[in-house]
C-alpha positions, 0 to 999 in steps of 0.5 A: 308488213311481210304477207304469207301466202300458202301454197298448195302441194299441187303448185308447180312453183313449189314442186322443185322445192319438194324432195318428193317430186325431185324424180320422175316415175315416167323416166322424165328428166327433172324440170329446171328451177323457175326464176324468181319472182320479180321485185318492187317496181322502180319508183319515183320521189318528189323532193321539195326545196325551200325557196330560201335555202342556198345550195352554193357558196356566193362570191366575197363581192356579195358580202361586201355589197351587202356590208355597204348597204347595211352601213349605208342603212344605219347611216340614213337612219341616223340622219332621219331623226335630225332631219325630222327635228329640223323639219318640225323646227321650221314648221313651228317657225312658219305657224308663228309667223303666220300667227303673227302677220295675221295679227298685225293685218287684222289690226291695220285694218282694224285701226287704219292709221291716219296722218295727222291734220295740220294747220297754221294758228298764227304768223310773227315776223322779227326782223333784226338790223344787220341779220335775216328776219326770223318767223315764229310759227305756231301750228295746230296739230290734231291726231284724227285716230280715235285708237292710236297715239303718234310719236313725232321725232325731231329732225334738224331742218325738217321744216321749211318756209318758202315763197314761191320757189324761194326758201325763206327759212329753215326751222325744227319740228319738235318731238312730240307724244300725241295721244289718241284723238287729241289736239296740241299746238307747237311753236316753231322758230324758223331761222331766216337764210343767210347771205341771201336777200329777201325778195321784193314782195316780201320786203314790201309785205313787211314794210306795209299792210300788203297780203302775200301768198307763202308755203310751208313743207315740213318732213318728218318721221313718225310712229303709230303706236297702240297701247305701249306697242310701237306698230308702224313707222312712216315718214311724214310730209305736210305741204301747206299753202296759205296766205297772210294779211300782211308780214308786219305787224298784225298778221293774220291768216286769210286762208290756208291749205295743208296736206299731209303725206304718209310714206 
């Protein structure tokens, strides 16, 4: 906005502009014009530039680097969903495995499988001329587990009858399904060893009334089952030591000790 200032006629700055005052009555030379008033003083300005404003052209290498980073970021984004699915799948498998393992441990400790109990009921020796004798063995088997059944698997020559360290014959333990807490009897035929003479003490016991100590070993697999589930498969080893009154007619079991081992 312009300001208007009133000056008086006596103002010396305006006297040189008034024609009436251009000459001096006293004969004095006219005054020189005064210099114009000074202009506006110099001013300083502050210019604020945004930080993200670029005032130069970046080199083309920067665009290549930026494109490389952008493509790498896209690849990572594509890989991350697959990786997340894979991790979730592994976690689900781990949880399922832990649940199954815990359930098996709980069942195992709750049921505590025990090996069957064996005892020898009778032994009958049959002699035949020109061939080795045969031995008919009757076994009583008790399942001591009140919550689990036992399945016995038959294998060839899994029963052995011995006298001290000498083998008298081989037999086959039969296949058997035994319910929980039940007792069963099985008959096993033991065939004498061919081409090997009988020990003298065995011959004497067969021909007379002489007591003799014998041994019997059984090695066969079995499976413990709960309801219809087959839970544990084990290898069973039974060792029996027993004494009979004679190996002739009227054989009686005088004493016996049988131990069952599961592996």
